[in-house]
C-alpha positions as a Markdown table, in Angstrom:
| # | Residue | x | y | z |
|---|---|---|---|---|
| 1 | Met | -0.1 | -0.4 | -0.2 |
| 2 | Leu | 1.2 | 3.5 | -0.8 |
| 3 | Lys | -0.9 | 5.2 | 1.8 |
| 4 | Asn | 2.2 | 6.4 | 3.9 |
| 5 | Arg | 3.4 | 8.5 | 1.1 |
| 6 | Trp | 0.0 | 10.8 | 1.3 |
| 7 | Val | 1.1 | 13.3 | 3.6 |
| 8 | Ala | 0.2 | 16.4 | 4.9 |
| 9 | Arg | 0.6 | 19.8 | 2.6 |
| 10 | Thr | 3.6 | 21.7 | 4.0 |
| 11 | Thr | 3.3 | 25.5 | 3.1 |
| 12 | Ile | 6.9 | 27.1 | 2.1 |
| 13 | Gly | 7.7 | 30.0 | 0.6 |
| 14 | Gly | 10.3 | 29.5 | -2.4 |
| 15 | Leu | 10.1 | 29.2 | -6.3 |
| 16 | Met | 7.4 | 30.6 | -8.3 |
| 17 | Val | 5.6 | 27.2 | -10.0 |
| 18 | Lys | 6.2 | 27.3 | -13.5 |
| 19 | Thr | 4.2 | 24.5 | -14.6 |
| 20 | Leu | 1.2 | 23.2 | -13.5 |
| 21 | Val | -0.5 | 19.7 | -14.6 |
| 22 | Leu | -3.9 | 19.2 | -14.0 |
| 23 | Val | -4.9 | 15.4 | -14.0 |
| 24 | Arg | -8.6 | 14.3 | -13.7 |
| 25 | His | -8.9 | 10.7 | -11.8 |
| 26 | Gly | -8.9 | 7.6 | -13.7 |
| 27 | Ala | -12.2 | 5.6 | -14.1 |
| 28 | Pro | -13.8 | 5.1 | -10.6 |
| 29 | Glu | -16.3 | 2.4 | -9.5 |
| 30 | Ala | -20.0 | 3.6 | -9.4 |
| 31 | Thr | -20.3 | 3.3 | -5.6 |
| 32 | Ser | -18.2 | 2.5 | -2.9 |
| 33 | Ala | -18.8 | -0.3 | -0.3 |
| 34 | Ser | -19.1 | 2.3 | 2.7 |
| 35 | Gly | -21.3 | 4.3 | 0.1 |
| 36 | Ser | -19.4 | 7.3 | 0.7 |
| 37 | Asp | -18.2 | 9.0 | -2.5 |
| 38 | Met | -14.8 | 9.8 | -0.8 |
| 39 | Asp | -14.1 | 6.0 | -0.7 |
| 40 | Arg | -14.8 | 5.1 | -4.5 |
| 41 | Arg | -12.0 | 3.7 | -5.8 |
| 42 | Leu | -10.7 | 3.4 | -9.4 |
| 43 | Thr | -12.0 | 0.5 | -11.3 |
| 44 | Thr | -9.6 | -2.3 | -12.0 |
| 45 | Ala | -9.7 | -1.6 | -15.5 |
| 46 | Gly | -9.3 | 2.0 | -14.9 |
| 47 | Ala | -6.3 | 1.6 | -12.9 |
| 48 | Arg | -4.6 | -0.6 | -15.0 |
| 49 | Ala | -5.0 | 1.7 | -18.3 |
| 50 | Leu | -3.5 | 4.3 | -16.2 |
| 51 | Arg | -0.2 | 2.3 | -15.4 |
| 52 | Val | 0.1 | 1.3 | -18.9 |
| 53 | Ser | -0.4 | 4.9 | -20.1 |
| 54 | Tyr | 1.1 | 7.1 | -17.7 |
| 55 | Pro | 4.9 | 6.4 | -18.0 |
| 56 | Arg | 4.5 | 8.1 | -21.7 |
| 57 | Thr | 2.3 | 10.7 | -20.5 |
| 58 | Phe | 4.6 | 12.1 | -17.8 |
| 59 | Ala | 7.7 | 11.4 | -19.8 |
| 60 | Leu | 6.8 | 14.4 | -21.5 |
| 61 | Leu | 8.0 | 16.5 | -18.7 |
| 62 | Gly | 11.6 | 15.2 | -19.2 |
| 63 | Asp | 13.9 | 13.2 | -16.9 |
| 64 | Asp | 15.1 | 16.0 | -14.8 |
| 65 | Ala | 11.8 | 17.7 | -13.9 |
| 66 | Arg | 11.4 | 18.5 | -10.2 |
| 67 | Leu | 7.8 | 18.1 | -9.2 |
| 68 | Ala | 5.6 | 17.9 | -6.5 |
| 69 | Ile | 2.3 | 15.5 | -6.4 |
| 70 | Trp | -0.7 | 16.9 | -4.9 |
| 71 | Ser | -3.9 | 14.8 | -4.7 |
| 72 | Ser | -7.6 | 15.3 | -3.5 |
| 73 | Pro | -8.1 | 13.4 | -0.4 |
| 74 | Ala | -10.7 | 11.2 | -2.6 |
| 75 | Val | -9.4 | 7.4 | -2.7 |
| 76 | Arg | -10.2 | 7.6 | -6.5 |
| 77 | Ala | -7.6 | 10.5 | -6.9 |
| 78 | Leu | -5.5 | 9.0 | -4.4 |
| 79 | Glu | -5.0 | 5.8 | -6.3 |
| 80 | Thr | -4.6 | 7.7 | -9.3 |
| 81 | Ala | -1.7 | 9.7 | -7.7 |
| 82 | Asp | -0.2 | 6.6 | -7.1 |
| 83 | Val | 0.4 | 5.8 | -10.6 |
| 84 | Val | 1.6 | 9.2 | -11.6 |
| 85 | Ala | 4.1 | 8.8 | -8.7 |
| 86 | Ala | 5.1 | 5.5 | -10.0 |
| 87 | Ala | 5.6 | 7.2 | -13.7 |
| 88 | Thr | 7.8 | 10.0 | -12.2 |
| 89 | Gly | 9.8 | 8.5 | -9.2 |
| 90 | Val | 8.1 | 11.1 | -6.4 |
| 91 | Glu | 8.0 | 9.2 | -3.3 |
| 92 | Asp | 5.5 | 11.4 | -1.5 |
| 93 | Ile | 1.9 | 12.7 | -2.3 |
| 94 | Glu | 0.4 | 15.9 | -0.7 |
| 95 | Val | -3.1 | 15.7 | 0.0 |
| 96 | His | -5.0 | 19.0 | -0.6 |
| 97 | Gln | -8.5 | 19.4 | 0.6 |
| 98 | Ser | -9.3 | 21.9 | -1.6 |
| 99 | Leu | -9.1 | 19.8 | -4.7 |
| 100 | Tyr | -11.9 | 18.0 | -3.1 |
| 101 | Thr | -13.9 | 21.0 | -1.9 |
| 102 | Gln | -13.2 | 22.3 | -5.5 |
| 103 | Asp | -12.1 | 25.7 | -3.6 |
| 104 | Ile | -10.0 | 27.1 | -6.7 |
| 105 | Ser | -8.7 | 30.4 | -4.3 |
| 106 | Ala | -7.8 | 27.9 | -1.9 |
| 107 | Phe | -5.8 | 25.8 | -4.6 |
| 108 | Met | -4.1 | 28.8 | -5.8 |
| 109 | Thr | -3.0 | 30.0 | -2.4 |
| 110 | Glu | -1.4 | 26.9 | -1.7 |
| 111 | Leu | 0.2 | 26.9 | -5.3 |
| 112 | Asp | 1.9 | 30.2 | -4.5 |
| 113 | Ala | 3.5 | 28.6 | -1.6 |
| 114 | Cys | 5.1 | 25.7 | -3.2 |
| 115 | Glu | 9.0 | 25.7 | -3.7 |
| 116 | Leu | 9.0 | 23.3 | -6.6 |
| 117 | Pro | 8.7 | 24.7 | -10.1 |
| 118 | Cys | 6.2 | 22.1 | -11.4 |
| 119 | Val | 3.2 | 20.6 | -9.4 |
| 120 | Val | 1.1 | 17.8 | -10.9 |
| 121 | Ala | -2.6 | 18.1 | -9.1 |
| 122 | Val | -4.7 | 15.2 | -9.3 |
| 123 | Gly | -8.4 | 16.5 | -8.9 |
| 124 | His | -12.0 | 16.1 | -10.3 |
| 125 | Ala | -14.3 | 17.8 | -12.5 |
| 126 | Pro | -15.4 | 20.3 | -12.5 |
| 127 | Phe | -12.4 | 21.9 | -10.7 |
| 128 | Val | -9.9 | 20.3 | -13.0 |
| 129 | Asp | -12.0 | 22.3 | -16.2 |
| 130 | His | -12.8 | 25.5 | -14.4 |
| 131 | Leu | -8.9 | 25.8 | -13.5 |
| 132 | Ala | -8.0 | 25.3 | -16.9 |
| 133 | Thr | -10.5 | 27.5 | -18.3 |
| 134 | Arg | -9.3 | 30.2 | -16.0 |
| 135 | Leu | -5.4 | 29.6 | -17.0 |
| 136 | Leu | -5.8 | 29.1 | -20.8 |
| 137 | Gly | -8.9 | 30.8 | -21.5 |
| 138 | Thr | -10.3 | 27.5 | -23.4 |
| 139 | Cys | -10.7 | 24.1 | -21.7 |
| 140 | Pro | -9.8 | 21.0 | -23.6 |
| 141 | Pro | -11.8 | 18.1 | -22.9 |
| 142 | Phe | -11.3 | 16.8 | -19.3 |
| 143 | Gly | -12.4 | 12.9 | -19.6 |
| 144 | Lys | -11.2 | 10.8 | -16.8 |
| 145 | Gly | -7.6 | 10.0 | -16.6 |
| 146 | Thr | -6.8 | 13.2 | -19.1 |
| 147 | Ala | -3.7 | 14.9 | -17.9 |
| 148 | Val | -3.0 | 19.1 | -19.1 |
| 149 | Ala | 0.5 | 20.5 | -18.7 |
| 150 | Ile | 0.2 | 24.3 | -18.7 |
| 151 | Asp | 3.3 | 26.6 | -18.6 |
| 152 | Leu | 3.1 | 29.8 | -16.3 |
| 153 | Pro | 5.3 | 32.4 | -17.4 |
| 154 | Ser | 3.8 | 35.5 | -16.0 |
| 155 | Gly | 2.8 | 33.8 | -12.7 |
| 156 | Phe | -0.9 | 32.9 | -11.8 |
| 157 | Ser | -2.2 | 36.2 | -12.7 |
| 158 | Gly | -1.0 | 36.1 | -16.7 |
| 159 | Arg | -2.1 | 33.7 | -19.3 |
| 160 | Gly | -0.8 | 30.4 | -19.2 |
| 161 | Val | 0.7 | 28.6 | -22.3 |
| 162 | Leu | -0.5 | 24.8 | -23.0 |
| 163 | Arg | 2.7 | 22.6 | -23.2 |
| 164 | Trp | 0.9 | 19.3 | -23.8 |
| 165 | Tyr | -2.7 | 17.7 | -23.5 |
| 166 | Val | -3.2 | 14.0 | -23.5 |
| 167 | Thr | -6.6 | 12.3 | -23.1 |
| 168 | Gly | -7.4 | 9.6 | -20.7 |
| 169 | Pro | -6.7 | 6.4 | -21.9 |
| 170 | Glu | -9.3 | 3.9 | -23.5 |
| 171 | Ile | -10.3 | 1.5 | -20.6 |
| 172 | Thr | -12.4 | -0.9 | -22.9 |
| 173 | Ser | -9.7 | -3.2 | -23.7 |
| 174 | Trp | -8.8 | -3.5 | -19.8 |
| 175 | Glu | -12.5 | -3.7 | -19.0 |
| 176 | Glu | -13.0 | -7.4 | -20.5 |
| 177 | Leu | -9.9 | -8.7 | -18.7 |
| 178 | Ala | -11.1 | -7.7 | -15.5 |
| 179 | Val | -14.4 | -9.5 | -16.4 |
| 180 | Val | -12.0 | -12.7 | -17.5 |
| 181 | Glu | -10.3 | -12.3 | -14.2 |
| 182 | His | -13.4 | -12.2 | -12.2 |
| 183 | Ala | -14.7 | -15.1 | -13.8 |
| 184 | Val | -11.0 | -17.1 | -13.3 |
| 185 | Ala | -11.3 | -15.6 | -9.8 |
| 186 | Gly | -15.0 | -17.1 | -9.2 |
| 187 | Ala | -14.0 | -20.5 | -10.5 |
| 188 | Thr | -11.2 | -20.8 | -8.3 |
| 189 | Ser | -13.0 | -19.8 | -5.5 |
| 190 | Val | -15.6 | -22.7 | -6.3 |
| 191 | Leu | -12.7 | -25.0 | -6.8 |
| 192 | Ala | -11.4 | -24.5 | -3.3 |
| 193 | Glu | -14.5 | -24.8 | -1.8 |
| 194 | Lys | -15.2 | -28.5 | -3.4 |
| 195 | Ser | -11.6 | -29.2 | -2.9 |
| 196 | Asp | -12.4 | -28.6 | 1.2 |
| 197 | Ala | -16.0 | -30.2 | 0.9 |
| 198 | Phe | -14.3 | -33.8 | -0.7 |
| 199 | Leu | -11.6 | -33.6 | 1.9 |
| 200 | Ala | -13.9 | -33.2 | 4.6 |
| 201 | Ser | -16.3 | -36.2 | 3.2 |
| 202 | Pro | -14.1 | -38.3 | 0.6 |
| 203 | Glu | -16.5 | -40.9 | 0.9 |
| 204 | Ser | -19.2 | -39.0 | -0.6 |
| 205 | Ala | -19.5 | -39.6 | -4.5 |
| 206 | Glu | -21.0 | -36.5 | -5.0 |
| 207 | Ala | -18.3 | -34.2 | -3.5 |
| 208 | Leu | -15.9 | -36.1 | -5.9 |
| 209 | Arg | -18.0 | -35.6 | -8.6 |
| 210 | Gln | -18.5 | -32.0 | -7.4 |
| 211 | Phe | -14.5 | -31.3 | -7.0 |
| 212 | Arg | -13.9 | -32.9 | -10.5 |
| 213 | Ile | -16.0 | -30.5 | -12.1 |
| 214 | Ser | -14.5 | -27.6 | -10.4 |
| 215 | Leu | -11.2 | -28.9 | -11.6 |
| 216 | Arg | -12.3 | -29.6 | -15.4 |
| 217 | Arg | -13.7 | -25.8 | -15.2 |
| 218 | Val | -10.8 | -24.2 | -14.0 |
| 219 | Arg | -8.4 | -26.1 | -16.4 |
| 220 | Ser | -11.0 | -25.4 | -19.3 |
| 221 | Leu | -10.4 | -21.7 | -18.6 |
| 222 | Leu | -6.8 | -22.3 | -18.5 |
| 223 | Gln | -6.3 | -23.9 | -21.9 |
| 224 | Phe | -8.8 | -21.3 | -23.4 |
| 225 | Leu | -6.5 | -18.5 | -22.2 |
| 226 | Ala | -3.3 | -20.0 | -22.9 |
| 227 | Pro | -2.6 | -17.6 | -25.6 |
| 228 | Trp | -2.7 | -14.7 | -23.1 |
| 229 | Gln | -1.5 | -15.9 | -20.2 |
| 230 | Thr | 2.2 | -16.2 | -19.3 |
| 231 | Lys | 3.3 | -19.6 | -20.4 |
| 232 | Lys | 5.1 | -20.1 | -16.9 |
| 233 | Gln | 2.1 | -19.6 | -14.6 |
| 234 | Asn | -0.5 | -21.4 | -17.1 |
| 235 | Arg | 1.9 | -24.6 | -17.3 |
| 236 | Arg | 2.1 | -24.4 | -13.4 |
| 237 | Cys | -1.1 | -24.2 | -12.3 |
| 238 | Glu | -2.6 | -26.7 | -15.3 |
| 239 | His | 0.2 | -29.1 | -14.0 |
| 240 | Val | -1.6 | -29.4 | -10.4 |
| 241 | Ile | -5.0 | -29.4 | -11.6 |
| 242 | Lys | -4.0 | -32.0 | -14.3 |
| 243 | Glu | -2.4 | -34.2 | -11.4 |
| 244 | Leu | -5.5 | -34.1 | -9.5 |
| 245 | Gln | -8.0 | -34.9 | -12.7 |
| 246 | Val | -5.5 | -38.1 | -13.2 |
| 247 | Ala | -5.2 | -39.5 | -9.4 |
| 248 | Ser | -9.0 | -39.3 | -9.1 |
| 249 | Gly | -10.3 | -40.8 | -12.1 |
| 250 | Arg | -10.3 | -44.4 | -11.3 |
| 251 | Leu | -12.3 | -43.3 | -7.9 |
| 252 | Arg | -14.8 | -41.4 | -10.1 |
| 253 | Ala | -14.9 | -44.4 | -12.8 |
| 254 | Leu | -15.8 | -46.7 | -9.6 |
| 255 | Asp | -18.5 | -44.4 | -8.4 |
| 256 | Ile | -20.2 | -44.4 | -12.3 |
| 257 | Leu | -19.7 | -48.4 | -12.2 |
| 258 | Ser | -21.5 | -48.7 | -8.7 |
| 259 | Asp | -24.3 | -46.9 | -9.8 |
| 260 | Thr | -24.8 | -49.0 | -12.8 |
| 261 | Val | -24.6 | -51.8 | -10.4 |
| 262 | Ala | -26.9 | -50.5 | -8.3 |
| 263 | Gly | -29.5 | -49.8 | -11.3 |
| 264 | Leu | -29.0 | -53.6 | -12.4 |
| 265 | Val | -29.7 | -54.8 | -9.1 |
| 266 | Glu | -33.0 | -52.7 | -8.8 |
| 267 | Ser | -33.9 | -53.8 | -12.4 |
| 268 | Gly | -33.4 | -57.5 | -11.7 |
| 269 | Glu | -30.9 | -58.2 | -14.1 |
| 270 | Leu | -28.7 | -58.6 | -11.0 |
| 271 | Gly | -30.0 | -60.6 | -7.8 |
| 272 | Glu | -31.0 | -58.7 | -5.0 |
| 273 | Asn | -28.4 | -60.8 | -2.9 |
| 274 | Ser | -25.6 | -60.0 | -5.0 |
| 275 | Leu | -22.3 | -59.1 | -3.2 |
| 276 | Leu | -21.0 | -57.1 | -6.2 |
| 277 | Pro | -22.2 | -53.8 | -4.6 |
| 278 | Met | -20.4 | -54.7 | -1.4 |
| 279 | Ser | -17.2 | -55.3 | -3.2 |
| 280 | Cys | -17.5 | -52.1 | -5.5 |
| 281 | Ala | -18.0 | -50.1 | -1.7 |
| 282 | Lys | -14.7 | -51.8 | -0.6 |
| 283 | Glu | -13.1 | -51.2 | -3.9 |
| 284 | Arg | -14.0 | -47.5 | -3.6 |
| 285 | Ser | -12.8 | -47.4 | -0.2 |
| 286 | Leu | -9.3 | -48.9 | -0.9 |
| 287 | Glu | -9.1 | -46.4 | -3.9 |
| 288 | Cys | -10.3 | -43.5 | -2.0 |
| 289 | Ala | -7.9 | -44.2 | 1.0 |
| 290 | Ser | -5.0 | -44.3 | -1.8 |
| 291 | Leu | -5.8 | -40.9 | -3.3 |
| 292 | Ile | -6.0 | -39.2 | 0.1 |
| 293 | Thr | -2.3 | -40.8 | 0.9 |
| 294 | Leu | -1.2 | -39.6 | -2.4 |
| 295 | Met | -2.9 | -35.9 | -2.2 |
| 296 | Arg | -1.2 | -35.8 | 1.2 |
| 297 | Lys | 2.2 | -36.9 | -0.2 |
| 298 | Arg | 2.2 | -34.7 | -2.8 |
| 299 | His | 0.9 | -32.0 | -0.5 |
| 300 | Ser | -1.7 | -31.6 | -2.9 |
| 301 | Ala | -4.7 | -29.5 | -1.4 |
| 302 | Lys | -1.9 | -27.2 | -0.4 |
| 303 | Glu | -0.8 | -26.6 | -3.7 |
| 304 | Leu | -4.2 | -26.3 | -5.0 |
| 305 | Lys | -4.7 | -23.6 | -2.7 |
| 306 | Arg | -1.8 | -21.8 | -3.7 |
| 307 | Val | -2.5 | -21.8 | -7.3 |
| 308 | Ser | -6.6 | -20.9 | -6.6 |
| 309 | Lys | -5.4 | -17.8 | -4.6 |
| 310 | Glu | -2.7 | -17.1 | -7.0 |
| 311 | Leu | -5.1 | -17.3 | -10.3 |
| 312 | Ala | -7.7 | -15.5 | -8.4 |
| 313 | His | -5.4 | -12.5 | -7.3 |
| 314 | His | -2.6 | -12.5 | -9.6 |
| 315 | Phe | -3.5 | -13.4 | -12.8 |
| 316 | Ser | -0.3 | -13.3 | -15.0 |
| 317 | Trp | -1.1 | -11.9 | -18.5 |
| 318 | Lys | 1.6 | -11.6 | -21.5 |
| 319 | Ser | 3.4 | -8.7 | -21.8 |
| 320 | Lys | 1.8 | -7.5 | -24.8 |
| 321 | Val | -1.5 | -8.3 | -23.4 |
| 322 | Thr | -0.4 | -5.8 | -20.2 |
| 323 | Glu | 0.6 | -3.5 | -23.0 |
| 324 | Arg | -2.3 | -3.1 | -25.4 |
| 325 | Gly | -5.3 | -5.1 | -23.3 |
| 326 | Leu | -7.7 | -7.5 | -25.1 |
| 327 | Thr | -11.3 | -6.6 | -26.7 |
| 328 | Ala | -14.0 | -9.0 | -26.9 |
| 329 | Asp | -13.4 | -9.7 | -30.3 |
| 330 | Asp | -10.2 | -11.0 | -29.4 |
| 331 | Phe | -11.8 | -13.6 | -26.9 |
| 332 | Arg | -14.4 | -14.3 | -29.5 |
| 333 | Ser | -12.5 | -15.1 | -32.5 |
| 334 | His | -10.7 | -17.6 | -30.5 |
| 335 | Phe | -13.5 | -18.9 | -29.2 |
| 336 | Asp | -15.1 | -19.4 | -32.7 |
| 337 | Asp | -11.8 | -21.2 | -33.9 |
| 338 | Glu | -11.9 | -23.5 | -30.8 |
| 339 | Phe | -15.6 | -24.1 | -31.3 |
| 340 | Asn | -15.2 | -24.7 | -35.0 |
| 341 | Ala | -12.3 | -27.3 | -34.6 |
| 342 | Val | -14.4 | -29.4 | -32.0 |
| 343 | Asp | -17.4 | -29.0 | -34.2 |
| 344 | Glu | -15.1 | -30.5 | -37.3 |
| 345 | Asp | -13.7 | -33.2 | -35.1 |
| 346 | Leu | -17.5 | -34.2 | -34.0 |
| 347 | Phe | -18.7 | -34.0 | -37.7 |
| 348 | Gly | -15.9 | -36.9 | -38.4 |
| 349 | Leu | -16.3 | -38.7 | -35.2 |
| 350 | Asp | -15.9 | -42.4 | -35.2 |
| 351 | Leu | -18.3 | -43.5 | -32.3 |
| 352 | Arg | -16.4 | -47.0 | -32.5 |
| 353 | Asp | -13.0 | -45.3 | -31.5 |
| 354 | Gly | -13.5 | -44.9 | -27.6 |
| 355 | Asp | -10.5 | -43.0 | -27.3 |
| 356 | Ala | -11.5 | -40.5 | -30.0 |
| 357 | Val | -15.1 | -40.4 | -28.3 |
| 358 | Tyr | -13.5 | -39.8 | -24.9 |
| 359 | Val | -11.2 | -36.7 | -26.5 |
| 360 | Ala | -14.1 | -35.5 | -28.3 |
| 361 | Arg | -16.3 | -35.5 | -25.1 |
| 362 | Arg | -13.5 | -33.5 | -23.0 |
| 363 | Asp | -13.3 | -31.2 | -26.1 |
| 364 | Thr | -17.0 | -30.4 | -26.0 |
| 365 | Lys | -17.1 | -30.2 | -22.0 |
| 366 | Glu | -14.4 | -27.6 | -22.3 |
| 367 | Met | -15.9 | -25.5 | -24.7 |
| 368 | His | -19.3 | -25.7 | -22.7 |
| 369 | Tyr | -17.4 | -24.5 | -19.7 |
| 370 | Val | -15.9 | -21.6 | -21.5 |
| 371 | Ala | -18.9 | -20.2 | -22.8 |
| 372 | Glu | -20.7 | -20.5 | -19.5 |
| 373 | Arg | -18.0 | -19.1 | -17.4 |
| 374 | Leu | -17.0 | -16.3 | -20.5 |
| 375 | Gly | -20.5 | -15.6 | -21.3 |
| 376 | Glu | -20.3 | -11.8 | -20.6 |
| 377 | Val | -17.5 | -11.5 | -22.6 |
| 378 | Leu | -18.0 | -13.5 | -25.3 |
| 379 | Gly | -21.7 | -12.6 | -25.8 |
| 380 | Pro | -25.3 | -14.0 | -25.6 |
| 381 | Glu | -25.0 | -15.9 | -28.9 |
| 382 | Arg | -22.1 | -17.8 | -28.1 |
| 383 | Ala | -22.8 | -18.3 | -24.1 |
| 384 | Gln | -26.1 | -19.7 | -25.6 |
| 385 | Met | -24.1 | -22.4 | -27.4 |
| 386 | Ser | -23.4 | -23.5 | -23.7 |
| 387 | Glu | -26.4 | -25.5 | -23.6 |
| 388 | Tyr | -25.7 | -27.0 | -27.1 |
| 389 | Leu | -22.6 | -28.0 | -25.9 |
| 390 | Asp | -23.7 | -29.5 | -22.9 |
| 391 | Glu | -26.2 | -31.5 | -24.4 |
| 392 | Ile | -23.6 | -33.4 | -26.7 |
| 393 | Gln | -21.1 | -33.8 | -24.2 |
| 394 | Arg | -23.9 | -35.6 | -22.0 |
| 395 | Glu | -24.6 | -37.9 | -24.9 |
| 396 | Leu | -21.1 | -38.8 | -25.8 |
| 397 | Gly | -20.6 | -39.0 | -22.0 |
| 398 | Ala | -23.3 | -41.9 | -21.6 |
| 399 | Leu | -21.1 | -43.6 | -24.3 |
| 400 | Ser | -18.0 | -43.1 | -22.6 |
| 401 | Asp | -19.6 | -44.4 | -19.2 |
| 402 | Ala | -20.9 | -47.5 | -20.6 |
| 403 | Arg | -17.8 | -48.1 | -22.3 |
| 404 | Ser | -15.6 | -47.4 | -19.1 |
| 405 | Asn | -17.9 | -49.5 | -17.1 |
| 406 | Lys | -17.2 | -52.3 | -19.2 |
| 407 | Gln | -13.6 | -52.0 | -19.3 |
| 408 | Leu | -13.6 | -51.4 | -15.4 |
| 409 | Ala | -16.0 | -54.5 | -15.0 |
| 410 | Asp | -13.6 | -56.8 | -17.2 |
| 411 | Glu | -10.6 | -55.2 | -15.1 |
| 412 | Cys | -12.2 | -56.0 | -11.5 |
| 413 | Ala | -12.9 | -59.7 | -13.0 |
| 414 | Lys | -9.2 | -59.9 | -13.0 |
| 415 | Ser | -8.6 | -59.2 | -9.6 |
| 416 | Pro | -8.7 | -61.6 | -6.6 |
| 417 | Arg | -10.8 | -59.2 | -4.5 |
| 418 | Phe | -13.8 | -59.9 | -6.6 |
| 419 | Arg | -13.2 | -63.4 | -6.9 |
| 420 | Gly | -16.8 | -64.3 | -5.6 |
| 421 | Val | -18.7 | -62.2 | -7.8 |
| 422 | Arg | -17.1 | -62.6 | -11.5 |
| 423 | Ala | -20.0 | -63.7 | -12.7 |
| 424 | Asp | -22.0 | -60.7 | -11.9 |
| 425 | Leu | -19.1 | -58.4 | -13.2 |
| 426 | Gly | -19.6 | -60.6 | -16.4 |
| 427 | Val | -23.2 | -59.6 | -16.4 |
| 428 | Val | -22.2 | -55.9 | -15.9 |
| 429 | Ala | -19.8 | -56.1 | -18.9 |
| 430 | Arg | -22.5 | -57.5 | -21.6 |
| 431 | Asp | -25.1 | -55.2 | -20.3 |
| 432 | Gln | -22.6 | -52.3 | -20.8 |
| 433 | Ala | -21.5 | -53.8 | -24.3 |
| 434 | Glu | -25.2 | -53.4 | -25.2 |
| 435 | Val | -25.5 | -50.3 | -24.0 |
| 436 | Val | -22.6 | -49.2 | -26.1 |
| 437 | Ser | -24.2 | -51.0 | -29.5 |
| 438 | Ala | -27.4 | -49.0 | -28.4 |
| 439 | Ile | -26.3 | -45.6 | -27.6 |
| 440 | Thr | -24.0 | -46.1 | -31.2 |
| 441 | Ser | -26.8 | -46.8 | -33.2 |
| 442 | Gly | -29.0 | -44.0 | -31.9 |
| 443 | Leu | -26.5 | -41.4 | -32.6 |
| 444 | Arg | -25.8 | -42.9 | -36.0 |
| 445 | Arg | -29.3 | -42.9 | -37.1 |
| 446 | Arg | -29.6 | -39.2 | -35.8 |
| 447 | Glu | -26.7 | -38.3 | -37.6 |
| 448 | Val | -28.1 | -39.7 | -40.9 |
| 449 | Glu | -31.4 | -37.8 | -40.2 |
| 450 | Asp | -29.7 | -34.5 | -39.4 |
| 451 | Arg | -28.0 | -34.6 | -43.0 |
| 452 | Glu | -31.0 | -35.8 | -44.6 |
| 453 | Thr | -32.7 | -32.8 | -43.1 |
| 454 | Gly | -29.7 | -30.4 | -43.9 |
| 455 | Asp | -30.1 | -31.8 | -47.7 |
| 456 | Arg | -33.7 | -31.1 | -47.8 |
| 457 | Glu | -33.3 | -27.6 | -46.5 |
| 458 | Ala | -30.6 | -26.7 | -49.0 |
| 459 | Glu | -32.7 | -27.9 | -51.8 |
| 460 | Asp | -35.8 | -26.0 | -50.5 |
| 461 | Arg | -33.6 | -22.9 | -50.4 |
| 462 | Glu | -32.2 | -23.4 | -54.0 |
| 463 | Ala | -35.9 | -24.2 | -55.2 |
| 464 | Ala | -37.1 | -21.1 | -53.8 |
| 465 | Asp | -34.0 | -19.0 | -55.3 |
| 466 | Pro | -33.2 | -20.1 | -58.5 |
| 467 | Lys | -30.4 | -18.8 | -60.4 |
| 468 | Glu | -30.6 | -17.2 | -63.5 |
| 469 | Glu | -29.1 | -18.6 | -66.2 |
């Protein structure tokens, strides 16, 4: 914090101020948490825009400029003055009440007592407008963050000379970054919450499911934002999350298998006295204990908290992004490219290829999470794709789960821990093979129907709009 630099004004007679730089504070939040106007802060986008633009703006004063920085006591002005101080290398910021009360007479009296040749005064509208008009005879537009340097060759009583004028920085490109950062922070907050819930109740299948969903959501955002996030942070954070996804994968597969087994018992395909549900529960208990031990050994929970905190509070953009920002069109264009790639893969998907189906489902789910989380930036049309993508990934998920169940049933049948229930595992494997066949056939039929519908619609359009020969 820089509050210790905000010092009370001292009145010292001396040199006449030769240059006055009037600065209007940067873009502020609409209201403060306290409700007080004095406490309104700069928005994240407003502060970032100033940090990027002010080094260039105040370099116009020259390297040898001896100056004082004055500020209104309002937080938004003080935060703007902090950025000016960082850009100019000035250590202290003097707080002047006259800049907040907009008392020009009091301000000019204080200015007359200053011993430095240049004063940068950070204040508010209409004070800066009125003072600029008084000194220049006219007032340039004073948007938020605007800085105007006025030379005073004849002192305060004479006409000033406009030395330079720099409009306030455009903040749209930074607003989108702030929205994305907020979305990432929200996703990481949920991840931390779901991680704690799972560790508190590792026996809960639902707690595990929610934990894995939150892992996937954050990882999906990291993968989508990889072109703009620093490579080091992106890889480090994704590595921690991926490790937990992989480590918890078998436990989740056992939960899905257990649900399927319970359904087969309920339907009568497995006897009500089947020992398979108990065997699955024991296997889950062993797998869960193994996962918890692994997480403790790797300090996974601690690492995950560190990653969540880092992403929430210190998301690291590449230098080109911090210099220029990103627009909504940048994010939308990238989303469209990713979506088209996924859509193309789905069109040519071989449903018999289990690995290909798994990858297609994963990619579709990732796009669903991105559209869901970044809807504010991507816009309503792309945000609505989230529902379409969710429907596809659910269908592919049912197919993947059935294949996984069959493979896991076959795997368990080879384990001595399932020696007494191998026949029941055979029932499960055959049932899930039939499910795979049924889902595959259904998806193929729908694909053919969709293609035929598309062809008919194309023919109808051509018939309605015949080309001239």
